[in-house]
C-alpha positions in Angstrom: 0.0 0.0 0.0 3.0 2.3 -0.2 2.2 5.3 -2.3 4.1 8.3 -3.6 2.8 11.6 -2.0 1.0 14.1 -4.2 3.1 17.2 -5.1 0.6 19.8 -6.4 -2.0 21.9 -4.5 -5.0 20.1 -6.1 -3.5 16.6 -5.7 -3.0 17.3 -2.0 -6.5 18.8 -1.7 -7.9 15.4 -2.8 -6.3 13.7 0.2 -7.6 16.0 3.0 -10.3 14.7 5.2 -9.2 13.7 8.8 -9.3 17.3 10.1 -12.7 17.9 8.5 -14.0 14.9 10.5 -12.7 16.7 13.6 -14.4 19.9 12.5 -17.7 18.0 12.4 -17.2 17.2 16.0 -16.0 20.5 17.4 -18.6 22.8 15.6 -21.4 21.2 17.6 -20.7 21.4 21.3 -17.7 23.7 21.0 -19.0 26.3 18.6 -22.7 26.2 18.5 -23.3 25.8 22.2 -20.2 26.8 24.2 -18.9 29.7 22.0 -22.3 31.2 21.4 -23.3 30.9 25.0 -20.1 32.6 26.1 -20.7 35.4 23.6 -24.2 35.9 25.1 -22.7 36.0 28.6 -19.7 38.3 28.0 -20.4 40.3 25.0 -17.3 41.1 22.8 -14.7 41.3 25.5 -13.5 37.7 25.2 -13.1 37.6 21.4 -9.3 37.3 22.0 -9.8 34.0 23.9 -11.8 32.5 21.0 -9.2 33.4 18.4 -6.3 32.2 20.5 -8.1 28.9 21.3 -8.6 28.2 17.6 -5.2 29.2 16.4 -2.8 27.9 19.0 -3.9 24.2 19.2 -3.2 23.4 15.6 0.5 23.2 16.2 -0.1 20.4 18.7 -2.3 18.6 16.2 0.4 19.0 13.5 3.1 17.7 15.8 1.1 14.6 16.8 0.2 14.0 13.1 3.9 14.2 12.1 4.8 11.7 14.8 2.0 9.3 13.6 3.2 9.4 10.0 6.8 8.8 11.2 6.0 5.9 13.6 2.5 4.5 12.7 1.6 4.8 16.4 -1.9 5.7 17.5 -2.5 8.4 20.1 -2.9 6.0 22.9 0.2 4.1 22.0 2.0 7.5 22.1 0.5 8.3 25.5 1.6 4.8 26.7 5.2 5.7 25.8 5.4 8.4 28.5 7.7 7.4 31.4 6.1 6.9 34.9 3.8 4.6 36.8 1.9 1.9 34.9 -0.4 -1.0 35.5 -1.4 -2.7 32.3 -0.9 0.7 30.6 0.8 3.9 31.5 -0.7 6.5 33.8 -1.6 8.9 30.9 -3.8 6.2 29.3 -5.7 5.8 32.5 -6.2 9.5 32.8 -7.5 9.6 29.3 -9.9 6.8 30.1 -11.2 8.6 33.1 -11.7 11.8 31.1 -13.6 9.8 28.4 -15.9 8.4 31.0 -16.6 11.9 32.4 -16.9 13.2 28.8 -19.8 10.9 28.2 -21.9 13.4 30.2 -21.1 16.0 27.6 -22.2 13.8 24.8 -25.3 12.9 26.7 -26.0 16.7 26.8 -25.4 16.9 23.0 -27.8 14.0 22.4 -30.4 15.9 24.4 -29.9 19.1 22.3 -30.3 17.1 19.1 -33.5 15.7 20.7 -34.6 19.3 21.4 -34.3 20.1 17.7 -36.7 17.2 17.0 -39.0 18.0 19.9 -39.9 21.4 18.5 -41.3 19.7 15.4 -44.2 18.8 17.6 -44.2 15.0 17.0 -45.1 14.2 20.6 -41.7 13.0 21.9 -39.7 14.9 24.4 -36.0 15.7 24.0 -35.2 13.0 26.5 -37.1 10.4 24.5 -35.5 11.5 21.2 -31.9 11.4 22.5 -31.6 7.5 22.5 -33.3 7.3 19.1 -30.7 9.7 17.6 -27.9 7.7 19.1 -29.4 4.6 17.6 -29.6 6.2 14.1 -25.9 7.2 14.4 -25.0 3.6 15.2 -27.0 2.3 12.3 -25.3 4.6 9.8 -21.8 3.8 11.1 -22.4 0.1 10.9 -22.8 0.3 7.2 -19.2 1.5 6.4 -15.9 2.6 7.6 -13.8 5.7 7.1 -15.5 6.8 3.9 -18.9 7.0 5.5 -17.6 9.1 8.4 -15.6 11.4 6.1 -18.3 12.0 3.5 -21.1 12.5 6.1 -18.9 14.9 8.1 -18.0 17.0 5.0 -21.7 17.5 4.0 -22.8 18.4 7.5 -19.9 20.8 8.2 -20.3 22.5 4.8 -24.1 23.1 5.2 -23.9 24.6 8.7 -20.6 26.6 8.1 -22.1 28.3 5.1 -25.3 29.1 7.1 -23.6 30.6 10.1 -21.0 32.6 8.2 -23.8 34.0 6.0 -25.8 35.0 9.1 -22.8 36.7 10.7 -22.3 38.8 7.5 -26.0 39.5 7.1 -26.3 40.9 10.7 -24.5 44.0 9.5 -27.8 45.1 7.8 -29.8 44.8 11.0 -30.1 46.8 14.2 -27.4 44.5 15.7 -24.7 45.6 13.3 -21.2 45.1 14.7 -18.8 48.1 14.8 -15.0 48.2 14.7 -14.9 49.6 18.2 -16.7 46.4 19.4 -14.2 44.2 17.6 -11.3 46.1 19.1 -12.8 45.8 22.6 -12.7 42.1 22.1 -8.9 42.2 22.4 -8.7 43.8 25.8 -7.6 40.5 27.3 -10.2 40.4 30.1 -12.5 37.8 31.5 -15.6 38.5 33.5 -16.4 37.3 37.0 -18.8 34.4 37.3 -22.4 34.4 38.8 -23.2 30.7 38.4 -21.7 27.4 37.4 -22.2 27.9 33.7 -20.6 31.3 33.7 -17.8 30.2 35.9 -17.0 27.1 33.8 -17.5 28.8 30.4 -14.1 30.3 30.1 -12.5 27.0 31.0 -14.8 25.3 28.6 -13.7 27.6 25.8 -10.1 26.7 26.4 -11.1 23.0 26.5 -13.3 22.6 23.5 -13.2 25.8 21.2 -11.0 25.0 18.3 -9.6 21.5 18.9 -10.2 19.9 22.2 -7.9 17.3 23.7 -10.2 14.5 22.6 -10.2 15.7 19.0 -6.4 16.0 18.9 -6.3 12.4 20.2 -8.8 11.4 17.6 -6.7 12.8 14.8 -4.0 10.1 14.4 -6.7 7.5 14.2 -8.3 9.2 11.2 -4.9 9.9 9.7 -4.2 6.2 9.9 -7.5 5.2 8.4 -7.1 7.8 5.6 -3.7 6.2 4.8 -1.1 8.8 5.5 1.1 6.5 7.6 0.3 3.4 5.5 1.3 5.2 2.2 4.5 6.3 3.9 5.4 2.7 4.9 7.6 1.5 7.8 10.8 3.4 8.6 13.7 1.5 6.9 16.1 4.5 7.2 16.2 4.9 3.5 16.2 8.1 1.5 13.0 6.9 -0.3 11.1 6.5 3.0 12.3 10.0 4.1 11.0 11.6 0.9 7.6 9.8 1.2 7.3 10.8 4.9 8.1 14.4 4.1 5.5 14.4 1.3 2.7 12.9 3.4 3.5 15.2 6.2 2.9 18.1 3.8 -0.5 16.6 3.0 -1.3 16.2 6.7 -0.3 19.9 7.3 -2.5 21.1 4.4 -5.3 19.0 6.0 -4.7 20.7 9.4 -4.5 24.3 8.1 -7.4 24.0 5.7 -9.7 22.8 8.5 -8.3 25.5 10.9 -9.5 28.2 8.5 -12.9 26.6 8.3 -13.5 26.2 12.0 -11.8 29.5 13.0 -14.0 31.5 10.7 -17.1 29.6 11.8 -16.3 29.9 15.5 -15.8 33.6 15.2 -19.1 33.9 13.4 -20.8 32.0 16.3 -19.2 34.2 18.9 -20.0 37.5 17.2 -23.7 36.5 16.7 -23.9 35.6 20.4 -22.2 38.9 21.5 -24.0 41.1 19.0 -27.6 39.7 19.1 -28.0 37.8 22.4 -25.9 39.7 24.9 -27.5 43.2 24.5 -30.9 41.6 25.1 -29.8 39.6 28.1 -30.6 36.3 26.3 -28.5 33.4 27.7 -29.3 29.7 27.3 -30.5 28.1 30.5 -32.5 25.1 31.6 -33.6 22.7 28.9 -34.3 25.2 26.1 -30.8 25.6 24.8 -31.5 25.5 21.0 -34.8 27.4 21.3 -33.0 30.2 23.2 -30.1 30.3 20.7 -32.5 30.6 17.8 -33.0 34.2 18.8 -29.8 34.9 16.9 -31.7 34.2 13.7 -35.3 35.3 14.5 -34.3 38.6 16.0 -32.3 39.6 13.0 -34.1 37.9 10.0 -37.6 37.4 11.3 -39.6 34.5 12.6 -39.3 32.7 9.2 -35.6 32.0 10.0 -36.5 29.9 13.0 -36.8 26.7 11.1 -33.6 27.4 9.2 -31.7 27.6 12.5 -33.4 24.5 14.0 -32.5 22.5 10.8 -28.9 23.7 10.8 -28.5 23.1 14.5 -29.8 19.6 14.1 -27.3 18.9 11.3 -24.2 20.2 13.2 -25.2 18.6 16.6 -26.0 15.3 14.9 -22.5 15.4 13.2 -20.9 15.9 16.6 -22.7 12.9 18.1 -22.0 10.9 14.9 -18.3 11.5 14.8 -17.9 11.1 18.6 -19.5 7.6 18.5 -17.2 6.6 15.6 -14.1 8.0 17.4 -14.9 6.6 20.8 -15.3 3.2 19.3 -11.8 3.3 17.8 -10.1 4.6 20.9 -11.8 2.4 23.4 -10.9 -0.7 21.4 -7.3 0.5 21.2 -7.2 1.3 24.9 -8.5 -2.0 26.1 -6.2 -3.7 23.6 -3.2 -1.9 25.2 -4.4 -2.9 28.6 -4.7 -6.6 27.4 -8.3 -6.8 28.4 -9.1 -7.7 24.8 -7.0 -9.3 22.1 -6.4 -7.5 18.7 -4.2 -9.5 16.5 -4.8 -8.0 13.1 -6.9 -5.5 11.2 -9.9 -7.9 10.9 -10.1 -8.4 14.7 -9.7 -4.6 15.2 -12.7 -3.9 13.0 -14.8 -6.5 14.9 -14.0 -4.8 18.2 -14.7 -1.3 16.7 -18.1 -2.6 15.6 -18.8 -3.8 19.1 -17.7 -0.6 20.7 -19.9 1.4 18.2 -22.9 -0.2 19.9 -21.4 0.2 23.4 -20.7 3.9 22.8 -24.1 4.6 21.3 -25.7 3.0 24.4 -23.3 5.0 26.7 -24.3 8.3 25.2 -28.0 7.3 25.2 -27.7 6.4 28.9 -25.9 9.6 29.8 -28.7 11.6 28.2 -31.1 10.2 30.7 -29.1 11.8 33.6 -30.6 15.2 32.8 -32.9 16.7 35.3 -34.1 20.1 36.5 -30.8 20.7 38.4 -28.7 19.1 35.7 -29.9 20.5 32.3 -28.1 19.9 29.0 -26.0 23.1 29.1 -24.7 22.2 32.6 -24.0 18.6 31.4 -22.0 20.0 28.5 -19.9 22.4 30.6 -19.3 19.8 33.3 -18.3 17.2 30.7 -15.7 19.4 28.9 -13.9 20.9 31.9 -11.7 17.8 32.5 -10.6 18.2 28.9 -8.8 21.4 29.7 -6.4 19.4 32.0 -6.2 16.5 29.5 -5.0 19.0 26.9 -2.0 19.8 29.1 -1.1 16.1 29.2 -1.4 15.8 25.5 0.8 18.9 25.0 3.4 17.4 27.3 3.3 14.1 25.4 3.8 15.9 22.0 6.9 17.7 23.4 8.3 14.4 24.9 7.8 12.5 21.6 9.3 15.3 19.5 12.6 15.2 21.4 12.9 11.5 22.2 11.2 9.4 19.5 10.6 11.5 16.4 13.0 10.6 13.6 15.6 13.5 13.7 15.3 13.9 9.9 11.6 14.9 10.3 12.1 17.6 12.9 10.0 20.7 12.0 11.6 23.9 11.0 12.0 26.8 13.5 8.7 28.6 12.8 6.8 25.4 13.6 8.9 24.9 16.7 8.1 28.4 17.9 4.4 27.8 17.1 4.5 24.5 19.0 6.1 25.9 22.1 3.9 29.0 22.1 0.9 26.7 21.9 1.9 24.7 24.8 3.0 27.6 27.1 0.2 30.0 26.2 -2.5 27.4 26.5 -1.1 26.6 30.0 -1.3 30.3 30.9 -4.8 30.7 29.5 -6.0 27.6 31.4 -4.7 29.0 34.6 -6.2 32.4 33.8 -9.6 30.8 32.9 -9.6 29.0 36.2 -10.0 32.3 38.0 -13.7 33.0 37.3 -14.5 29.3 37.9 -12.7 29.4 41.3 -14.5 32.7 42.1 -17.8 31.0 41.6 -16.8 28.0 43.7 -15.7 30.2 46.5 
């Protein structure tokens, strides 16, 4: 399966896809819900945090993708290479597993918001009843195929919603909520507001955790790179000049994949935030309780009239469904890899791996469906989502440390990045650490 890498722009464009799968995941909970809610809470003053969260993390993604192409290792194998305590697997793998279990609460909240989109159609089911049905539909689609199904479905869903939200952010300039340059400049004052409740307290930390790429999506990335074929086309490292040229070529494709997706989700994320800050914040409209999507729909109805309500509901369903869909697919791959590393299951070849992935597709769908039923009056979907993503802020720091460790100890020295990428990588690690500590302040203020 060794293949020479493409050399022209359009040839490389044909091989992008893994990062767009991640984009389908992050646009749902990270952008539609967390980003827009944060814009509604804070106005324009935290725009700097949104831009930084999108831009910085790509260097971590690129470095992990580079290592995967060089070694053929999955993310969990890479985490397992960290020195330190181990029982069946390394300490970092166990921390990842704990975060995944806690993260199921977030995906349960996403399933409920998808259910809310269906509930408003008036078909008689509540969001809580719709949520398990949506998980079952995701499982059924995923059982029909492998990588191609996930990639093509993700591309369609991401394209539809990205076009819609960017168009809405541009169109708002012809309404009473038009955005001025002074408001944009105010967004780079490098301030964070104090918190009045759990959602406000955790929102800044949630932005660091899930806006742009979260730790889970960066960990997903090598799996989709492997299934796309980047490492397989490169072949095992035989120290030859031919292997080195193939590796460099496929790394360029992987970089193009990363940067193209970064542009898509950064522009989309900024559009979400600006709509929340411009339309919802001045009116004091902030999602609470169980009516998350219905509340956010004011971004469309208050600017374009009541006729835009169903456009927003349809687009929200598409993007939230894509988040749930890709998360089920990704969890299944990582859980099978994790339990294989821990020797709880035996994976001897690609055929046995696919069988375990199929089993974990069903398990993950059931897990998210079950988590959706935890919702109650004191634990609504938005609180579930915020609570589920906060651990990812700390997991991201572990992933960052892993990438630095692999770069200096295991990456083929001939594939070391140039100095601008090195600067970007170190800036990403250090500034994300600083922002995480800074974002803890309003959360700790609330807890105190």
